[in-house]
C-alpha positions in Angstrom: -77.8 -42.6 -65.0 -75.4 -39.4 -64.1 -74.7 -37.2 -67.0 -70.5 -36.7 -67.9 -69.4 -33.4 -67.7 -67.4 -32.0 -70.9 -65.2 -29.1 -69.2 -61.4 -30.4 -68.6 -60.6 -31.2 -65.2 -57.3 -33.3 -64.6 -58.9 -34.7 -61.2 -61.9 -36.2 -63.1 -62.6 -39.6 -62.7 -62.5 -42.1 -65.2 -65.9 -43.4 -66.4 -67.1 -47.2 -65.9 -65.4 -49.5 -68.4 -62.7 -46.9 -69.3 -59.1 -48.7 -69.8 -55.7 -47.3 -69.7 -54.1 -45.6 -73.2 -57.5 -44.8 -74.4 -57.4 -40.9 -75.9 -60.1 -38.9 -74.2 -62.2 -37.0 -76.6 -63.0 -34.5 -74.0 -62.0 -30.9 -74.7 -60.6 -28.0 -72.4 -62.8 -25.1 -71.5 -61.5 -21.7 -70.3 -63.7 -18.9 -68.6 -61.9 -16.2 -71.0 -59.5 -15.8 -74.0 -57.1 -14.7 -71.8 -56.6 -17.7 -69.7 -56.8 -19.5 -73.1 -53.7 -17.2 -74.4 -51.9 -17.9 -71.5 -52.4 -21.7 -71.1 -50.9 -21.9 -75.0 -47.8 -20.2 -73.7 -44.5 -22.6 -73.0 -44.1 -22.2 -69.2 -40.5 -22.1 -68.1 -39.2 -24.8 -66.1 -38.7 -24.4 -62.3 -36.0 -23.0 -60.4 -35.3 -26.3 -58.7 -35.9 -29.6 -59.0 -36.3 -32.8 -56.4 -33.3 -35.6 -57.0 -34.5 -38.7 -55.4 -31.8 -40.5 -53.5 -31.9 -44.0 -52.0 -31.1 -44.1 -48.3 -28.4 -46.8 -47.2 -29.8 -49.6 -45.6 -33.2 -48.6 -46.3 -34.4 -49.6 -49.4 -38.4 -49.1 -49.1 -37.5 -45.5 -48.6 -36.4 -42.5 -50.8 -34.5 -39.1 -50.1 -35.5 -36.2 -52.0 -33.0 -33.5 -52.5 -33.9 -29.7 -54.2 -31.4 -28.9 -56.5 -30.8 -25.8 -58.8 -32.1 -26.5 -61.9 -29.4 -25.6 -64.7 -32.2 -26.0 -67.4 -34.2 -22.7 -65.5 -30.7 -21.0 -65.5 -29.9 -21.6 -69.4 -33.6 -20.5 -69.7 -33.5 -17.3 -68.0 -30.2 -16.1 -69.2 -31.5 -16.7 -72.8 -34.1 -14.8 -72.5 -32.5 -11.8 -71.2 -29.5 -12.1 -72.8 -29.6 -13.8 -75.9 -28.9 -17.6 -77.0 -25.0 -17.1 -77.7 -24.4 -14.2 -75.5 -26.9 -15.7 -72.3 -25.2 -19.5 -72.8 -21.5 -17.4 -72.5 -22.2 -15.6 -69.4 -23.8 -18.6 -67.9 -20.3 -20.5 -68.4 -18.1 -17.3 -67.0 -20.5 -17.4 -64.1 -20.2 -21.2 -63.3 -16.2 -20.5 -63.9 -16.1 -17.7 -61.5 -18.0 -19.7 -59.1 -15.8 -22.5 -59.1 -12.5 -20.6 -58.8 -14.1 -18.6 -55.5 -14.6 -21.4 -54.0 -11.3 -22.8 -54.6 -9.7 -19.4 -53.7 -11.9 -19.7 -50.6 -10.7 -23.2 -49.3 -6.7 -22.0 -49.9 -7.2 -19.0 -48.1 -9.1 -20.7 -45.3 -8.2 -23.9 -45.6 -6.4 -25.9 -42.7 -3.9 -28.9 -42.7 -6.8 -30.8 -41.0 -9.6 -29.6 -43.6 -8.7 -29.7 -47.1 -10.2 -29.0 -50.3 -10.8 -32.4 -52.3 -9.5 -32.6 -56.0 -6.4 -32.9 -57.7 -5.9 -28.9 -58.1 -5.1 -28.6 -54.4 -3.4 -31.9 -53.2 -0.1 -31.0 -51.9 2.9 -31.4 -54.2 5.1 -34.4 -53.8 8.6 -33.9 -51.9 10.2 -37.0 -52.3 14.1 -36.6 -53.8 15.6 -39.9 -52.6 15.2 -43.3 -55.0 14.3 -46.5 -53.7 17.6 -47.6 -53.2 18.7 -44.8 -50.9 15.4 -45.5 -48.7 16.9 -49.0 -48.4 20.2 -48.0 -47.1 18.7 -45.6 -44.9 16.2 -48.5 -43.4 19.6 -50.6 -43.1 21.8 -48.0 -41.6 19.2 -47.3 -38.9 18.4 -51.0 -38.2 22.2 -51.7 -37.6 22.7 -49.1 -35.4 20.2 -50.4 -32.9 18.0 -47.6 -33.8 14.9 -49.8 -34.5 14.0 -51.7 -30.8 10.4 -52.4 -32.8 8.6 -55.2 -33.7 6.6 -52.7 -36.1 6.6 -53.4 -39.9 8.7 -52.3 -42.6 6.6 -51.2 -45.6 6.4 -53.7 -48.2 6.3 -50.8 -50.7 9.9 -50.3 -50.1 10.5 -53.9 -52.0 13.8 -55.0 -49.1 14.8 -58.4 -50.7 16.0 -59.7 -47.3 15.7 -59.0 -43.8 18.0 -56.4 -41.9 19.6 -57.8 -38.8 18.5 -56.1 -36.0 20.9 -56.0 -32.6 18.0 -53.9 -30.8 15.6 -56.8 -31.0 15.7 -60.2 -29.5 15.0 -63.4 -32.0 11.8 -64.2 -32.7 10.3 -67.7 -31.2 10.3 -70.2 -34.7 7.3 -70.1 -36.5 6.0 -72.2 -39.5 7.4 -71.3 -42.9 5.6 -69.2 -45.3 3.4 -70.8 -47.8 3.6 -68.1 -49.9 5.9 -68.5 -53.2 8.5 -65.8 -53.1 7.1 -64.2 -56.0 4.1 -63.2 -54.6 5.7 -61.4 -51.8 6.3 -57.6 -52.9 9.0 -57.0 -50.2 10.3 -57.9 -46.7 8.5 -56.4 -44.0 10.2 -57.9 -40.9 13.6 -57.5 -39.2 15.6 -60.4 -38.5 16.2 -60.0 -34.4 19.7 -60.8 -33.2 19.7 -58.8 -30.2 19.5 -59.8 -26.2 17.1 -61.1 -24.4 14.7 -58.8 -22.7 13.6 -59.0 -18.9 10.2 -57.0 -18.3 10.2 -55.3 -14.5 7.5 -55.6 -12.2 8.2 -52.2 -10.4 6.5 -51.4 -6.9 7.8 -49.1 -4.2 9.0 -52.1 -1.3 7.4 -51.1 2.3 7.9 -49.5 4.5 9.3 -47.0 1.2 6.1 -46.6 0.1 5.6 -42.7 0.3 7.5 -42.1 -2.7 8.0 -44.1 -6.1 11.3 -45.6 -7.1 13.3 -44.0 -9.6 13.6 -45.7 -12.6 16.1 -48.6 -13.0 19.2 -47.1 -14.6 19.4 -48.6 -18.1 15.7 -50.0 -18.3 13.6 -49.5 -21.7 10.4 -48.4 -22.4 8.8 -50.9 -25.0 7.0 -48.6 -27.2 5.4 -51.1 -28.9 3.3 -52.1 -25.9 2.8 -48.4 -25.0 1.3 -48.2 -28.6 -1.1 -51.2 -28.2 -2.7 -49.8 -25.0 -2.8 -45.8 -26.1 -3.0 -45.4 -29.4 -5.7 -43.4 -30.9 -5.9 -45.0 -33.9 -7.0 -48.3 -32.2 -9.8 -46.3 -30.4 -7.4 -46.2 -26.9 -8.4 -43.6 -24.1 -6.1 -41.4 -22.6 -7.2 -42.2 -19.4 -6.7 -46.0 -19.6 -3.1 -45.0 -21.0 -2.2 -43.2 -18.2 -3.3 -46.0 -16.1 -1.1 -48.2 -17.7 1.8 -46.1 -17.5 1.8 -45.6 -13.9 1.2 -48.8 -12.7 3.5 -50.5 -15.3 6.4 -47.8 -13.9 5.2 -48.4 -9.9 3.8 -44.8 -10.1 1.1 -45.8 -8.1 3.4 -46.2 -5.1 1.9 -48.2 -1.9 -1.5 -47.0 -3.8 -1.7 -49.9 -6.1 -5.8 -51.0 -5.6 -5.8 -52.9 -9.3 -5.4 -56.8 -8.1 -4.1 -59.8 -10.7 -1.8 -60.5 -12.8 -0.5 -57.7 -14.9 2.0 -59.0 -17.2 0.3 -57.5 -20.3 0.6 -53.8 -18.4 4.8 -54.4 -18.5 6.2 -52.1 -20.7 9.6 -51.7 -19.1 12.5 -54.0 -19.8 16.2 -54.9 -19.1 18.6 -56.2 -22.0 20.3 -59.4 -20.6 23.7 -59.5 -22.3 24.5 -63.0 -21.7 26.0 -64.7 -24.8 25.2 -61.8 -26.8 28.0 -61.4 -29.6 28.3 -57.7 -31.4 29.9 -59.4 -34.3 26.9 -60.6 -35.8 25.8 -57.8 -37.2 27.4 -58.1 -40.8 27.9 -54.3 -41.8 29.6 -55.3 -45.1 26.6 -58.1 -45.8 24.1 -54.9 -45.3 26.0 -52.8 -47.9 25.8 -56.0 -50.4 21.9 -56.5 -49.7 21.7 -52.6 -50.4 23.0 -53.0 -53.8 21.1 -56.5 -54.6 18.0 -55.4 -53.3 18.1 -52.5 -56.3 19.4 -55.2 -58.8 16.3 -57.4 -58.2 14.0 -54.9 -58.9 13.0 -54.4 -62.7 11.6 -50.6 -62.5 14.0 -49.6 -59.3 11.5 -46.7 -58.5 8.2 -48.0 -59.4 5.8 -46.5 -57.4 7.6 -43.2 -55.8 6.6 -39.9 -56.7 9.4 -37.6 -57.5 9.0 -33.9 -56.3 8.4 -31.9 -59.5 11.0 -29.6 -60.8 14.0 -31.4 -58.9 16.1 -34.2 -59.8 17.0 -37.5 -57.6 19.5 -36.9 -55.1 23.0 -37.7 -56.6 25.3 -39.5 -55.6 23.6 -42.1 -53.9 23.5 -41.0 -50.0 26.6 -41.2 -48.4 26.4 -43.0 -44.8 29.2 -43.7 -42.2 29.0 -47.5 -40.9 26.1 -47.9 -38.5 26.5 -47.4 -34.9 27.4 -49.9 -32.6 24.7 -51.1 -30.5 25.8 -51.6 -26.9 23.2 -52.8 -24.1 23.7 -50.6 -21.0 25.4 -52.6 -18.7 28.5 -53.4 -21.3 29.0 -49.5 -21.4 32.3 -48.7 -19.7 31.6 -45.2 -18.9 28.6 -43.4 -17.1 26.7 -42.1 -20.5 26.9 -43.5 -23.9 28.8 -40.9 -26.0 26.6 -41.9 -29.2 23.6 -41.4 -27.3 24.0 -38.1 -25.3 21.5 -37.4 -22.6 20.8 -33.5 -23.4 17.6 -32.2 -23.5 17.5 -29.3 -25.7 14.9 -25.8 -25.4 15.0 -22.8 -27.8 13.7 -19.3 -26.2 13.8 -15.7 -27.9 13.1 -12.7 -26.1 12.7 -11.6 -22.7 13.4 -14.6 -20.1 10.3 -15.5 -18.4 8.3 -17.5 -16.1 8.1 -19.8 -18.8 11.3 -20.9 -19.1 11.7 -20.8 -15.4 8.9 -23.4 -14.7 10.5 -25.7 -17.1 13.6 -25.7 -15.7 11.9 -26.4 -12.2 10.3 -29.3 -13.4 13.6 -31.0 -15.0 15.1 -30.6 -11.5 12.2 -31.5 -9.4 11.9 -35.1 -11.9 15.1 -36.0 -13.2 17.7 -38.0 -11.9 20.2 -34.9 -11.6 21.8 -35.9 -8.5 21.6 -32.9 -7.0 20.5 -34.5 -3.5 24.3 -35.2 -3.1 26.9 -33.5 -2.7 29.4 -35.6 -4.7 28.5 -37.1 -7.6 29.9 -40.6 -7.4 31.6 -41.3 -10.9 29.8 -45.1 -10.8 26.4 -43.2 -10.7 24.0 -43.4 -13.6 24.2 -41.2 -16.3 22.7 -37.9 -15.1 20.8 -35.7 -18.1 21.7 -32.4 -19.0 19.6 -29.3 -20.1 20.7 -27.2 -22.9 19.0 -23.9 -23.0 19.6 -22.2 -26.4 18.6 -18.2 -26.4 18.2 -16.5 -29.4 19.3 -13.0 -28.4 17.2 -11.1 -31.0 14.8 -11.1 -33.7 14.6 -14.6 -35.5 15.5 -12.5 -38.3 18.8 -10.8 -36.7 22.2 -12.0 -36.7 23.5 -11.7 -33.4 26.5 -9.2 -32.6 30.2 -10.4 -31.7 29.9 -9.6 -27.8 26.4 -11.4 -27.8 27.3 -14.1 -25.3 29.0 -12.1 -23.0 25.8 -9.5 -23.3 23.4 -12.8 -23.0 25.0 -13.9 -19.6 25.0 -10.2 -18.2 21.3 -10.2 -19.0 20.9 -13.7 -17.5 22.6 -12.6 -14.1 20.4 -9.6 -13.8 17.2 -11.4 -14.8 15.4 -12.5 -11.4 13.9 -15.6 -13.3 17.2 -16.4 -14.9 19.7 -15.8 -12.6 18.9 -18.8 -10.1 19.7 -21.4 -12.5 23.6 -20.0 -12.8 24.0 -20.9 -9.2 27.3 -23.3 -9.0 24.7 -26.1 -7.8 22.9 -26.5 -11.0 26.3 -25.7 -13.3 26.5 -29.4 -14.1 23.1 -30.3 -15.3 21.7 -26.8 -16.9 23.7 -25.0 -19.2 22.7 -21.6 -21.2 23.9 -21.9 -24.8 23.8 -18.9 -27.2 21.9 -19.4 -30.4 23.9 -18.4 -33.6 21.5 -19.3 -37.0 24.6 -19.2 -39.8 26.7 -21.1 -37.4 24.3 -23.6 -36.7 23.7 -24.4 -40.3 27.3 -24.4 -41.4 27.4 -27.1 -38.6 25.2 -29.8 -40.7 27.2 -31.3 -43.6 23.9 -32.0 -45.2 23.1 -28.1 -45.5 26.2 -26.2 -45.0 27.0 -25.9 -48.6 24.0 -24.9 -50.3 21.3 -23.3 -47.4 22.9 -19.8 -48.2 21.4 -20.4 -51.3 17.8 -20.4 -50.4 15.7 -17.4 -50.9 14.6 -17.6 -47.2 15.0 -19.6 -43.9 11.5 -18.8 -42.8 9.1 -21.2 -44.2 6.1 -22.9 -42.5 3.8 -25.4 -44.3 4.9 -23.7 -47.5 3.8 -20.3 -46.3 7.2 -18.3 -46.8 8.2 -15.1 -45.2 10.2 -13.0 -46.9 13.0 -11.0 -44.8 15.2 -8.0 -46.4 18.8 -8.4 -46.1 18.5 -4.4 -44.8 16.3 -5.7 -42.3 18.7 -8.5 -41.0 21.6 -6.0 -40.8 19.7 -3.3 -39.1 18.6 -5.9 -36.4 21.7 -7.4 -35.7 23.3 -4.3 -34.1 22.9 -5.2 -30.6 21.7 -8.2 -28.8 20.3 -6.6 -25.5 16.6 -7.2 -26.5 16.6 -9.9 -23.7 15.0 -8.3 -21.0 11.5 -6.3 -20.2 12.8 -3.1 -19.9 14.2 -3.2 -23.1 11.3 -4.5 -25.4 9.4 -1.3 -23.4 11.6 1.0 -24.8 10.6 0.2 -28.5 8.1 2.2 -30.4 4.7 1.0 -31.1 5.4 0.5 -34.8 8.4 -1.7 -34.3 6.7 -3.2 -31.8 4.0 -4.3 -34.0 6.6 -5.3 -36.6 6.6 -9.2 -37.0 10.5 -8.7 -38.0 11.5 -7.3 -35.1 9.6 -9.2 -32.3 11.1 -11.3 -29.7 8.6 -13.5 -27.5 4.9 -13.5 -27.6 3.6 -10.9 -25.0 0.0 -11.6 -26.4 -2.0 -13.2 -28.5 -2.2 -10.6 -31.2 1.4 -10.0 -31.1 2.8 -13.8 -31.7 6.2 -14.0 -32.8 5.7 -15.8 -35.5 9.3 -15.9 -36.8 10.8 -17.3 -33.9 8.3 -19.9 -33.9 9.2 -20.9 -37.2 12.7 -20.7 -36.6 12.4 -22.9 -33.8 10.4 -25.5 -36.1 14.1 -25.8 -37.9 16.0 -25.4 -34.7 15.2 -28.7 -32.8 15.7 -30.8 -36.3 19.4 -28.7 -36.1 20.2 -29.3 -32.6 19.5 -33.2 -32.3 21.5 -34.1 -35.2 24.6 -32.0 -34.4 24.5 -33.0 -30.7 22.0 -35.8 -30.3 19.6 -35.6 -27.2 15.6 -34.9 -27.3 14.4 -31.4 -28.1 11.1 -30.0 -26.0 8.8 -27.0 -26.9 9.2 -24.1 -23.9 5.8 -24.7 -23.3 6.7 -27.7 -21.6 6.4 -29.4 -18.1 8.1 -32.3 -17.0 5.9 -34.6 -14.7 8.0 -38.1 -14.8 12.0 -39.4 -14.8 12.8 -40.1 -18.4 15.0 -42.4 -18.2 12.9 -45.4 -20.0 12.5 -43.2 -22.7 16.6 -42.1 -23.1 17.1 -46.2 -22.9 14.6 -46.3 -26.5 17.4 -45.8 -28.9 15.0 -45.2 -31.9 13.5 -41.7 -33.3 10.4 -40.2 -32.3 7.8 -37.6 -32.0 4.2 -37.5 -30.9 0.9 -37.4 -32.8 -0.9 -34.5 -34.2 -4.2 -34.7 -31.5 -6.5 -37.0 -33.9 -4.8 -36.6 -37.1 -1.9 -38.9 -38.1 0.9 -36.2 -38.2 3.4 -35.4 -36.4 3.8 -33.0 -33.6 7.5 -32.3 -33.0 6.9 -30.4 -29.5 8.7 -33.5 -28.5 11.4 -34.8 -30.9 14.2 -37.3 -30.2 16.2 -37.9 -33.0 19.7 -39.7 -33.3 23.4 -37.8 -33.5 24.2 -38.0 -37.4 22.0 -40.4 -38.1 20.6 -41.6 -41.8 17.1 -40.5 -40.8 18.6 -36.9 -39.8 20.6 -36.9 -43.2 17.4 -37.6 -45.3 15.1 -34.9 -43.4 17.6 -32.4 -44.1 18.2 -33.2 -47.5 14.4 -33.4 -48.2 13.7 -30.1 -46.7 16.5 -28.5 -48.6 15.1 -29.3 -51.9 11.6 -28.4 -50.3 12.5 -24.7 -49.6 13.4 -25.7 -45.9 9.9 -26.7 -44.8 10.3 -27.8 -41.3 7.4 -27.7 -40.2 6.0 -31.2 -38.2 3.0 -31.2 -41.1 5.5 -31.3 -43.8 7.7 -33.5 -42.0 4.9 -36.0 -42.2 4.9 -35.8 -45.7 8.8 -35.9 -46.2 8.5 -39.5 -43.8 5.3 -40.9 -45.5 6.2 -40.4 -49.1 9.3 -42.4 -48.4 8.1 -45.0 -46.4 10.0 -43.8 -43.2 7.3 -43.5 -40.8 8.0 -46.2 -38.6 11.7 -45.0 -38.0 9.9 -41.4 -36.7 8.0 -43.0 -34.5 4.9 -41.4 -33.6 3.6 -41.5 -29.9 0.5 -41.6 -28.6 0.0 -37.6 -27.5 -1.2 -39.4 -24.1 2.5 -39.4 -23.1 3.5 -35.5 -23.5 0.1 -34.1 -24.4 -2.6 -35.6 -22.2 -5.5 -33.0 -22.7 -5.2 -32.0 -26.4 -8.2 -34.5 -27.7 -10.3 -33.2 -25.0 -9.7 -29.6 -26.0 -10.9 -30.8 -29.3 -14.4 -32.5 -28.3 -12.9 -36.1 -28.5 -13.0 -38.7 -25.6 -15.3 -36.4 -23.3 -17.2 -39.0 -22.1 -14.3 -40.5 -20.3 -11.9 -37.9 -20.0 -8.6 -37.8 -18.0 -7.3 -36.3 -14.6 -7.3 -33.3 -14.7 -10.5 -32.6 -17.4 -9.5 -29.4 -19.5 -12.0 -28.4 -21.9 -9.8 -25.9 -23.3 -5.9 -25.2 -22.7 -6.7 -22.3 -21.3 -8.3 -24.5 -17.9 -4.3 -24.6 -16.7 -4.2 -21.2 -16.0 -7.9 -21.0 -15.5 -9.0 -23.4 -13.9 -13.0 -23.4 -13.9 -14.3 -23.0 -10.7 -16.2 -26.3 -11.0 -12.9 -28.2 -10.3 -11.4 -25.4 -8.5 -10.6 -27.7 -5.5 -8.8 -30.0 -7.6 -5.3 -29.0 -7.6 -5.0 -28.2 -3.7 -6.5 -31.1 -2.8 -4.8 -33.7 -5.6 -1.4 -31.5 -6.1 1.1 -32.5 -8.3 0.5 -36.4 -7.7 -3.3 -35.8 -9.7 -1.8 -34.2 -12.6 -2.0 -36.5 -15.6 0.1 -39.1 -13.5 1.4 -41.3 -16.0 2.5 -38.8 -18.6 6.0 -37.9 -19.0 5.3 -34.5 -19.8 2.5 -31.6 -19.9 2.2 -29.7 -22.7 0.4 -26.1 -22.4 0.2 -24.6 -26.2 1.6 -21.5 -25.9 -0.1 -18.9 -23.6 2.8 -17.2 -22.6 1.3 -14.2 -21.7 -0.3 -15.9 -19.0 1.4 -16.0 -15.3 1.5 -19.2 -13.8 1.1 -17.5 -10.5 -0.9 -14.5 -11.0 -0.9 -13.3 -6.9 3.1 -13.7 -6.9 4.2 -13.3 -10.6 7.7 -13.7 -9.2 10.7 -16.1 -8.4 9.9 -17.8 -4.7 12.8 -20.1 -4.1 14.2 -19.0 -0.7 16.9 -17.4 1.0 19.4 -18.7 -1.6 18.1 -16.4 -4.5 16.5 -13.8 -2.4 18.0 -10.5 -4.1 16.2 -11.6 -7.5 12.6 -12.0 -5.5 13.3 -8.5 -4.4 14.2 -7.5 -7.8 11.4 -8.9 -9.1 8.8 -8.2 -6.3 9.9 -4.4 -6.6 9.2 -4.7 -10.5 5.9 -6.0 -9.9 5.0 -3.1 -7.2 6.4 -0.5 -9.7 8.8 0.2 -6.8 12.2 1.5 -8.3 14.9 -0.9 -7.2 17.8 1.3 -7.5 18.5 4.8 -5.4 18.7 8.7 -7.0 22.8 7.6 -6.9 22.5 4.5 -8.9 23.5 2.1 -6.2 21.0 -0.7 -5.6 18.2 0.1 -2.9 16.4 -3.3 -2.8 13.4 -2.9 -0.1 12.9 -5.2 2.3 9.9 -8.0 1.1 6.7 -7.5 2.7 5.4 -9.8 5.5 2.9 -12.1 3.3 -0.7 -12.6 4.1 -2.8 -15.7 3.2 -5.5 -13.1 2.3 -3.9 -11.8 -0.3 -3.9 -14.8 -2.1 -6.0 -16.4 -4.5 -9.0 -18.4 -2.9 -8.9 -21.3 -5.4 -5.5 -22.0 -6.6 -5.0 -23.2 -10.6 -3.4 -25.7 -11.6 0.0 -23.7 -13.2 0.2 -22.2 -10.1 -0.1 -25.1 -7.8 2.9 -26.7 -9.9 5.0 -23.4 -9.7 4.8 -23.5 -6.2 5.5 -27.6 -5.7 8.8 -27.1 -7.9 9.3 -24.2 -5.9 8.9 -25.5 -2.6 11.7 -28.4 -3.6 14.6 -25.6 -3.9 13.4 -24.4 -0.6 14.5 -27.6 0.7 10.6 -27.4 2.3 9.7 -31.1 0.5 11.7 -33.3 -1.7 11.2 -34.1 -5.4 9.0 -36.6 -6.9 10.9 -39.6 -5.8 11.6 -38.4 -2.3 14.9 -36.8 -2.5 15.6 -34.1 -0.6 17.9 -30.9 -1.6 19.8 -29.5 1.0 21.7 -26.2 0.8 
């Protein structure tokens, strides 16, 4: 039988017959007194401990995570600094770490990635009671501004369904089995409008070379569009564009789809036979507003008011709802309540960016320029109002600003072509005056001057000293490139004096913030649709004009607004809500903040958030979404529009305008103001009608003086162009600009086959 060792070993095997729990009589042995002394001292805990976390779905395994040991840190601080001082230092260290992380999150956090927790959540913005929100909903619905079957949030607590003249009656359905007390609020409107006839739009042989113009008065059913295009429902931009172009007949003579396409039809006409507008009970609407509030015990429960302000009082004052009139019942060319105005805001030298935007408008919209005399019974032609801020955003125009503006436009080769009499009925230049515009908004005129600043972007306020405002107002002659060059370097780099963005490092942030407010001001005062200046039209907007509801579009993957495209009805209840709410929130019109306004008031459906596929088809791709099935063309970055990668460089010339996001209404190239559309021919190329402007631009590009020593005009003759001087691979931006220019020169028709004759 083997002998048993008397030395202690944790790995010694238990002898036969050993039972768990019996104490061992073995004593430890040490090789020296030093080891024995060290073994008797208490050992500090480890710096790290292992935490075992169960793995969801795999119950047989655990995830082992190392974590910092608080006991070890406490032991270290106490042994170094004493019990009281060490504990205090440890507490202060944790406190400093927490606030450092908080500060970093506030400094570098974005709207997309917020620091979680109650300390950094955005404060509420709501200033209207539930009674006022009821009035806003009922006014918009009764005015025909809600041609949608999307639901009304039940949190509003409506007790009766509003009559909706923009929606046909529903088919009878089985009554609800819920007891009235089980329903917290009405979620639908009651359609009393005209019948909808959905159109199958196709080019008819032999006219299949170009798509047909939209039918006058036709309307895009944006509910159907949402079914095929909503990113929240995992819809692809590529598939959305196909539905948009097939449903609008843009696949003229080239349709390869077979079978019934009823679910892809999204364009309809209102059939007013037997329709009676008197069914809209305006007085009943007012009565229902009062009764809805009376039925609630706590009328404003669930609404979170902005801290530090009182509810808006007295209750919101609204005019009588508008009368919804189908297009076929109009007695005039245009509906005065819904003017077809495109607005664009511009600051700084007039460049190739607004030039190309205007050209794309002429190339796509039903302006009737191909007709010498526009018939009185022709469809309502849209107009383009280009608003020009004559100086820095913080300046005040001088008394001669309007005259100075037109003189500069005449001398600017990019702007002067649009002053031609042929365009005067469809393109107009307007002088922007901030004071005049804000005084024209009834909701703001008596109070906006009491605010500290007009420049608030997402809560980031930029203060402008009064002396800066006055000093910048001395002259409005900042609209030409030569004036910009005469400024000193220090002034040019000063954010308060910038007029336009000349590079990514000298961004005119104040003008961008001003434009965030200007788009709401223009639409609320005059009606129409606002577009950012970095927008290019890609098709006729007739069907969007027919949709009377307000809309913007989605901020890429986020459920927020991007107001680069904004439709807001003239003098609407929704506009009143937005301006009064913004006034109580320091005049913040950043699209992210506007998203909060409507969400907290349950008004999001009144400002429909359309998919960005309709106006911004490349955005998801540039943020690494849907790259498995991208649309055509595929842009991994917005700069690809101006510098198309060589691997895709054959596409622009081979496919041309028809191959560029066909089906979308517009394209938004997201700034890049400093990159020319056509680097090798960076001047307007519009033919003999506008040859003087081209000569000036080409002389400036070549560094040749355009005046003689005596001061007389001495424009050089144009050199003979050679194809070898051109870029071998033309970028998408270049191809689109040259396509629009060739239409103005009369060398090709517009996208609908209409020729411009001079």
